[in-house]
Every structure is written in C-alpha cells, then in structure tokens.
N, C-alpha and C positions, 0 to 999 in steps of 0.2 A: 437181759443185756448188760453187753460189756463195760466193767469200767474205766473210764479214761488212763492212760498210760501215765505213772505216777511222774512228778516233773514239768508238765507236760498240759499249759491249760490250753482248755474247751473252747470249743469255739465258742464265739458272744459272752464268753469273758470278760472281764475289763482287764486291763494291765495293771501297770504302775504310770498313772500320769504324772504324778510328783516329780520322780526321777528326769522326767524327759523334759519336763519343763526348770527344772533347775539345771539340766544343761547345756539350755538355750539363756538361759538366763546369765549364765559363766562365760557361754561364751561372746554374750551382745558385751562385756562387762570387760572382757579380754581382750576385745576389740576395740574397743572406745577406747580402754587402755593403750594399748599401744598407740593409737591417735597419736594421745599428748606424748606418748615415749617418744615416737620420732616428729615431732613438734609436727606433723602435716593432721592438720584440723579439716584442710577443705580439700575437693580432688583437683588431681592436676589439671585443668585446661588447654585444650590444644588450640594451637592457630587464629582457628575461624572465630574462637573464643576469647581470647588472653590474648591474641595480637604477636608477633613477634617479626621474622627478620627472613624475605625472601633473597633469592641470592638465582642470575642468570647467569652460566658459566659455556663459554663455548668451545667448541674441541678443536684445534688446531692439528693440520695433518703433519704429519711424523717427514721430514726432510726425504727426499726417496718416496715416499710411500703417499701420492698423493688422494688414491683409492682405501685408504684407512679410515676414513669415518664413512664407517657404514652400520645395517642397523645392527649388526651382530654385536658387534666392540662399542655402538651408542647403549644396547641394550645391559651388556657384562660392564660396564661403568656405572649405566645406574645401580644394577644390583651391589656393586662393591661399596658405592659411596650411601646411598641405605643403610646396607650392613654398620658401614663406618661410621657417620650420623646417628646411629640409633644406639649403635655397639656404647655411644658413650651416655645412654640412658636417656637420649632426646627424644621418646618414642610419642607416635603421630610425623614425624617430619616427612614431611611426602620429598620424593625425590622422580620423577619424570621428564621423561621428551617432550621439546618444544623443537616443529620442524626436525631440520632434519640432521643439527648441530649443535642445541644449543639444549640445556640440561635446567630445567629450574627445582630449587633445591628449597623447601618452604620448614623453616626451623622455629617450630613453638615459643614462646619467652618462656625463660626458665632460667635454674640455676646454670645450665652446662651452656647454655647458647651461645656466649663469647666462645667457649670451647670449640663449638662445635662450628662454630664460623670459622676460625681458625684453620680444622682439618677439611673442611670443604674447599678453600682456598690452595692447600697443598695437595692436588690431583696427580701429579705426576709420577712416573715411571719411579720406582723404589731399587736401587741397587747395592750391593755390597761392592766395595774395592777397597785394596791394602794401599797402604799409609805408606807415602815416599818418604815424603817430612812433613814438618811441620812446624809453624812458629807463630808468637803470639802477638795479635793484630792489637788497633785501637782499642782503647776501653767505649765499649758504650755509652750516647749522653745519657741515656735514657735507662735510670731504674725504679726497679731492685729489677734483678737480671730475668730472664727470660729460663721458663719452671725447663726446657727442653737435656733432656739426659746428655750434654753432650761434656767433656773432658771436664770436672770441678771436685770439687773438695768437699768434706763432710760440715753443714753445717752453713753450706752458703760462702765457705770461707775458698779463696782461691787460692786451693795447696797444691792444683793440678792432677790432684788424682782422676786416678784415666778408672773407667768402669773395667772390668776384665769377665769377656767372656768364659765359661767354664762347662766343661763335660758331664753329661748326667748317662754315670752309668749304673745298670739294673738297679735302677730308682735312687741311688746314691751320687749325692755331684763330688764332684771332686774339681779341688780350685786351689790356687795359690796365693789366693789373696788379692787385690788390691795393689795395685802397683805405682808408688808411688815415686813421681820425678819431677819436683819441684823448678825445678830450669831445665825441660825440655830441649835436645839443642839436633836442628836435621843432619842425618847419618848421612853417610855418602864421606866421599874423598873433600873433606872441610878446608876450608885455605883462611875462612875468618869468619869470627860470630853472628850470627843470624842479628842477633840480639843488638847489635849496635847495628850493623847497614841494613839490615832486613831484605838483607837477599838470601837466598842460598847460597850457602859457600859447596863450591862444587869444580873439578875439572875443566878443560875449556869441555864442551860438551860434542858426544860423537857425533851429532849427526845435528841438521838445520833444524829440524823439530826441535829434540830435545831445549835447544838455548832460546827457541822463541815459548818454551813452557816456566824455561825457567825466567826468562824476562818476562812475560806475564803475570807471574808469581810474587815478580821483584816489584813491579810495580801499581798490586793488589791491597788496597784499600779495604777492608770489610768493612768499616763503619759505613761506608755511602753505598746508599740500595742499588745504586747504578752501577757500580761497580762490582755488586755481588751478583746482581741480573746478568750482567755482559760477560762475565768470571767465565761461566760454562756455556754460555749459549754457542749453541751448534755439538757440543761434546758427545761425539759416539760410546753407548756402553765398549764399543772393543778397542778403546781410545782412553791414554790417561789425560789426567783436566785437573784443571783450579778448584780450588774450592774454600767457601766460607761456613764457618761451625762457633755458637756464640757456648763458653764453657759456661758453670755454677755461679765463677764469679761478675757476670753481666762480662766482661771481655770476648772479641771475637778471637778468633784463633782462625788462619790461613793455613789450605793442604798441596800438594801437590800428592793426587793420586792414582795410583795405577789402574791398567783396565777392570771393569767389572767381571767378578766370578762369580758370581750370584747373584739373579732378578728377585724381586719380590714375588715371583709365582712362587719360587722356589719352597717360599714361607709355606707350611700348612696351616701351623693355629702359632697363636701368643698369648699370654695374659702376664700379668703384671700379680706377685702372691710376695707374701711376706717374705724375709730372709731372718728366720729364726738362729740361723748358722753366724749367723756374724752381729751380733746384738739387733734384732728386731728389724733394721731395715727392709726399704723393699727391692727385688729384683726381678728379672723377665725374662721368663722362661721359654723358649722358641723349640717348635716342634718344624723338621723338613720337610717337603716331599722324599721316596726314593731316590730321583733324580738329584733333591739340592740334597739331600743326605751326601751325594757322592762326592759332588762339589764342592762343600761346607770342608769335611772332609779332606781334600786335598789341598785348598784351601788352607785351611787352619795348619798342616800338616808343617807346611811351608813356611807358614809365619810362624810356627812357635818356635821357628830354627834361629828366629832372626832376632838382632837388639833394638831396642826402641830406637825412635818409636815405629820400626816397619817390624816389629811383631802386632803393630795394629791391623782393626781395618775397621773401614767409615762407611757407619750407613747409614746412603746419602739420600733425600727424598726429595723431587723439586728442586734436585742442583746442591741442596742445602746440606753438610752433615749434620744429622739428630743428634749422633753418638759414637765415640770409637770406641772401642773395649780393645785393650789388647790381649793375648794369647798367650797360654801357657803351654798347652799339649794341646794336642790332636783331638780335635771335637767330631762331632758325626751328625744320626739324627736328629738329638738334644741335646739344645748349650741351654746357656742362661747369663744375662748379664748382669752383675753385680757393680756397685760403686753406688755413689753420692746421690743416690735416689730419693725423691717424694713420691710421696702415695698418685699425687698428679702428673707430673714424671714418667712416671713407670705405666701406668696406665696410659698414657700418651704414646707412649714410646710403643705400648706392648701394643694397641691399635693402629698404629704408622703399621707397626709388621704382619698384624691379622688384614687388612685392607688396603694396604698400598701399593700397589700393584693392579696400576689400570692397564688400558689395553691403550690409550690416548692419553695428551697432552691436554690442560683444558687453558682455560683463561676468564676470567671471573672480569664480567663485564659490567655486570651490576650490583647493589648491594641495597635493597631498599624495605625498609623499617614497614611493616605491617599494623595496623588499629584497629581494633578489636569492635570497634561501633558498630558496621555490620553485624557481625557475629553477635556483640552484646542483645541489639536489636531482633535480632533471631531468634534469640535466647529466652526472650522474657515476653516474642510470642508463643511460640513452645510451650512455655511454661503455665505460661495465660488456660490456653488450651488444654493441655496434660489436668491441671486446679481445673478447670468445667468437666472435663469428663472425668474428674475424678470424684466431684461432689455430685453430679447424676449419676453415679454407681451408689452413693454412697445416699443417697434419697429413694433409688430404687428396690437399694435393700431395705431399707430401713420401711417403703412403703410392702412391700412383698413379702419378709423373712419377720418385721417387728424385732424381737429381741437378739432371733439371731442374728442379726443385721449389728451387736455389739460385738459377738466372735471374731465374724468378718470382717468389720474394723481396726479390732486390736489385733488382728491380724495382719490384716494391710501396712500395719504402723510396727510392729518386729518387720516384716520382711522391707518395707524402707531403710531402717538403720540398719540391718543385714546387709544391705548394696552399699549401700554411705558408707559405711565403716570400711569395705572391703576395697570400693571402690577408692578410697584415698589413702588405703595401705599399699595397693597398688602401687602407688606412683611411685613412691620410692624404691617401693621392692622390685617391680620389671618397667617402669615407665610409664605405666600406662597414661594417659590423657584422655580427659574427658571432651569430646568433639560434637558438634551438635545432629548427626545421627547417632551415635552413644547416647543421646540424650531421646532421643525418638526410640529409642532400643527401650530401654528403661519406664517410659511411657505404655508403649506399646505390652510390658511386661507385668503393668498395671491389670491387664485383661484376663490377662494367662494365669496371672494368680485367683481370680475373682472368680474365674471359671470352677476354678480345684473345690473352692470352697461351697457352691451352687449345686457341684455333682453328690458332692458330699451329704450337703444340706436336703436335696432329694431325697436321698440313697434311706435317710432318716426317717424323714417323709412316707414312702414309700410302707415302710416297717410299721410307722404305725397306722398308714389305712389298712393294715391287714390284719389289726387289731392289737399291737404288739403297745406297752407299756416302754417311756423312753430309753430306763437303762438298758434292756435287753436290743431295743430300737439301736441306739448310738453303739453298740457294740456287733450284732449281725450287719450294719449298713455299710459298717469298715472296711472288709476285706473286698466286696462289690466293687466301690468307689474307689479303694487303693490302686486295684487292677487297672481300672478307667483314665483315672489322674497319672497314675505311671506311663499308661500306652499315649495318650496327649502330650505329656513332656518329653516324651521322649522323642517324638515325633517333632515336638518344637525344638529339640536341641541339638539332633539330628539334622534341619534343615540351618539352624542358626550355623554347626559345622563345617554345611559345606560352602554354605558360604564365605566364612570365613578363610575357605581353603583355597575357592576359587576368583577370591577378589581381591585385588589394593585398596592402597585409602582408606578413604572417610568411612568408606562401607565393612569393611574389615573392624570399623571401632562398633557401628551397631549390632552385628554379629557378634562379637565380643558381648556386649550387653546383655542380648539376649539370653544370649548361654549361659551366663552367670545368673540370670534370675532365674532362667527357667531353675537351675539347677538348684537356686535358695527359695525357690518353689516349696520342691521337694520336701526340703529342710524343714520347712514352716509349716507345710501340712502335717510331716509325721511327727515331729517333735513340739510345737506350738497345738496348733488348731484343732486334732483329734483330743489329743490328755486335757486341752480345756474341758471341750464338749463332753467328758466323763467324768470331769469335778461339774460342772454345769448342770448334768441328769440328776446328780443325786440335792441338790438343791428343792425347795418347793416349787419355787417362781415357774424353771423347767420344768423339774420332773411330773408336775399333776396338771401338766399344760394349761398353762394360764393363756388369755383370751388375748393378751401381747406376749408372748413371750415366741410366737411361733409356733407353737407344733401342740395350737389346740383341738382335738381328737375331732369334736365337733367342725369345727372350720375346714379340715381336711378331707369331713366328709364322712366319719366312722360314725355309724350305728349300733349302739348300744343294741346287748352289752356287749362290752371289750371283750378279747377272748383269754382275762384272767378269771373272771367270772363263766363259772361252770353254770352248762344249761341240764337243771331236772329234766327230764324225759315222763311223762307220763308210761305206762306198765300198760303193756300192750295187752289188750283180753285175746284168749286163741279163740275164745268162738268167733271172735272178730275177722280174724290171720284164716 
C-alpha cells in the first residue's frame, strides 16, 4: 500500500478547525468595528421604507423641433438622470418615464437627498462658452454662499480668484496657477467703468444684435430670479447670450458669453480629486471624447492668447454659469479645473460635467414628500412573516436533528451578523439602500442557508449508518456534501446575477441581497459549520452518539456490531468444504 505523499492530508483526516473559526471571528470583529468607525449602525433604507422625495419632470420640446420628445430621447434622459442622481451616492433612487413626456424621480431620504434634488432640477443641456465680458452684480440676500464652483477666493472670501483650467500631458499636470484679479473689468473698447454704470463699456455697436445684447446685459439684475430665467430664454447654442453665475462670496456675476464651442456630449468623464500640488485643495479632472478633444483644443488655443476676462470659458448648465475657469495654454483630451473648490463643490461640478448633457430640457412640475408609513407597515408584516418562518425552521431542526440543531442555529446567527454588518457598510461604500424586495431576498436566504446545513448533516448520518464513528464520518461526509452545497449555491447565485442584470429598480435590490447572502452561505459553511462539527465530534456528547445528539447510531438504524468492532469468523473445517 502506497504511503500518502508528504504534506498532503489524507482523505478523511481532520483539518485545522481552530484557524478557520479564528478567521471568521476576526472578520466579524473587523466588520463590526467598521460600522462603529463609519458611524453607520443600521443599513440605509430605500424610499419605500425611509420615505423621501418624489419629483415629476415634464419634457419641453426644443424650438423648431416639435418631434424632439420621443421614446429614444426620453430613455436617454432617464439613463443620464439616473446616473447623475445615483452618482451622488443616493442608491435605490428610481428614475422612470410616465406617459409620453414625464419622468418620475424618487429619491430616498438620506444625507445627499437635498443635493440630489438640486441636480435633478438642473436638467438642461451643458455648454462651454467663451466669456466676452462680465461684471459683478448684486449680492445675494441669502447667506451662506452657494457651493457652486464659480469664480471665488479661498476660504469663502470674495477675492475673485478664478478657477484655472490646466492640461494634463503624459500624466503630469501643467498649470500656471490661479489667476487673481480683484477688480475684473470687461475688456474691449471701454469708454467708462462698468463698476459705476453697471453697463459694459463699448464703442457704438456694429450691428443691432450686438446693441440689443449689450442693452440686455445692462438691464440684467441677477439677484432677481425672474431676470435670471428670462435672460437666456430662447438662446440658441450658436448665438451669444447673457447669463448669471454666483461666486464663492455669495455675489451674482453677470456675463456676456459667445456662441457655444463645446457641449456636454463632448465630455467623456469627469471626477473630483485632491489637488496635492496646490496645498491639498480639490480640483476637477475632465476627459473629452475624440471629437470633443479637437473642439476643446481649438477653443482653448484661441482663449489662451486673450487677456482677462476673455481668456475664460464658462461652463453653462440650465442657462446658469456654474464655473468660469481661465485658460493659460492650449488644452486637449485631458484637462483639470483648479480653484477655490470644497469637496462638495468639486463633486457637484464633476457630476454635472459627467451627466449634464441631456437630449431634452425639462421643467419641474411637482415635488412631493413621500412618507414611509405604508412601507413601514409592509416591512413590519414581512419581518413578522420571516420570524414565524425562522421559528418553524428552528422547531423542525430541534425535533429532527436535536443536538445538531445547535450547530444550525449558531451558524444562522453568524450568517445574520455578517449579512447585517456588510449591508450596513455597503451604504456609505456604494450607496446600497435596503428596500422591501431586498428584505424579501434576505428572508429567502434563510432557507438557502438552512438547506446547506441539512445536506451536510444528512451526509454525516449516512456515514454513521454505514457503521463509522462520528470523527471519520464528519471528515468523510464533507467532500460529498461540499460538492452538493457548491453546486446548489452556484445555481442560486447565477439566478440572482441574471435577475440583477436584466431587471431595473427595486427588483435589483432583491437580486443583490439574494446573491450576497448566497456567497455568505458558502463562507459560513466552509469557515464555521464544518470546523465546528470537527470540534464537536471530539466531545463525549456527540462523539459517543448521545440519544439527544441527533447522531445516535441506534436511532439511525445501525445494527451492532459497528464497523470498528472486528468480527471473529469460525475456522472452516476442510471436511465440510
């Protein structure tokens, strides 16, 4: 008989249960500590459980394009709004069409609910326009200042520190720093100071359109919401316009802007990152498409040759200037905007740049606060149903498996702790929010987990029925039980993954929870249930088959003598043979 190879554990030999149990204990402690470290002690709840805000948006046909409101454009708008809202970490936000021209946005109550509401309302197209001139307007009556990253100084001081756009060449940022101009003056053929008169100084207009634009600029009062809305009403991308924007000092600035050179569809991606080269502030990185890169390179090449403020380009969303960085060099595919950004304002601008280009314009029709009363009642009913089902499972285990029920119940507790802590940590990590279907997925997982225990227990019992004692039965039953458990859990996980991929909305919550708990079932069975059984097999209560252990050989129908007792056969008489 060949000896087993050195270093390889023979089949049926016990492993090292202490290490596996220590590992899962460390994981539980780490996850629990993470909950207290982040301050998140309960999972985030979806709108059906926690309440929130429901916003109805109505699509508006573009001038001269009565057929622009169609299914393709509406579906595109839904996708962009969904990415924009959930890009703020507001997971489980529902965005769906209603009828031919309405979009319903349901935002769960949470830390970013207000921020999400503001960005849902700004649903117009995004444009990059060169700045012709600008001047300070009337201070806003409401303080504190808006977080939008328009021109402003550090620490909230109104020093007119303009964000600067810089290029990224071969992975290295190239910048001339912040361009500071405490008293910006409109450039051009000036004849009088706009700070005193409130009008742009210019020579007699060359054509009526220019005169009308300057007149509109002079009459614009950015402190009045009506003026801000009407200022750019009907403005086309290929035409100049007047617009308003707020700086970090809480003051409105009014602009004359040239025709749009780049639109939001030309932006491939944008992100907010720490600016380690400028004292640890925040900056916004932009990446353009191939077509957008060529457009951006062309316009920044022109702007970099101009004097302030005509070396600035304005990022205009919904007719409002959200930022107006200056340009000191020609930029191309990758660029960054640096300035007096906070983390929130940088993330806002990056989110707008990433998801701001919609094929349609929308108006906010209704904003309704949703209570969680109905969802709370349904959750309570679901939890009661789950508790009853769990109690019936425990009663069955106690009646049929007796002492083995202890192993199953403790394993279910470990699985519940892991599930709860992971769901809680996924809230701040990926914005996961628990809704009613997700709760249903967790309840269904109880049956999947209990099924794994039963498979293993029955394999052990089969080994005992064949005459083996508990120690070798536990080890010999594991390989066959392991294959069955893995195949069963793989099928469940595959079903959850397919369901998550082909569905939208709340059904994804069910699929996500089902997939997560299925993976945790494998972890618990391998790292807790099996090692625990190995240790219990060494005890007198289980090892000697106590009647209440659930592993009594007599109760399982094993007839003595057991396989461990050698039978002594009588010698055969040659005469009888």
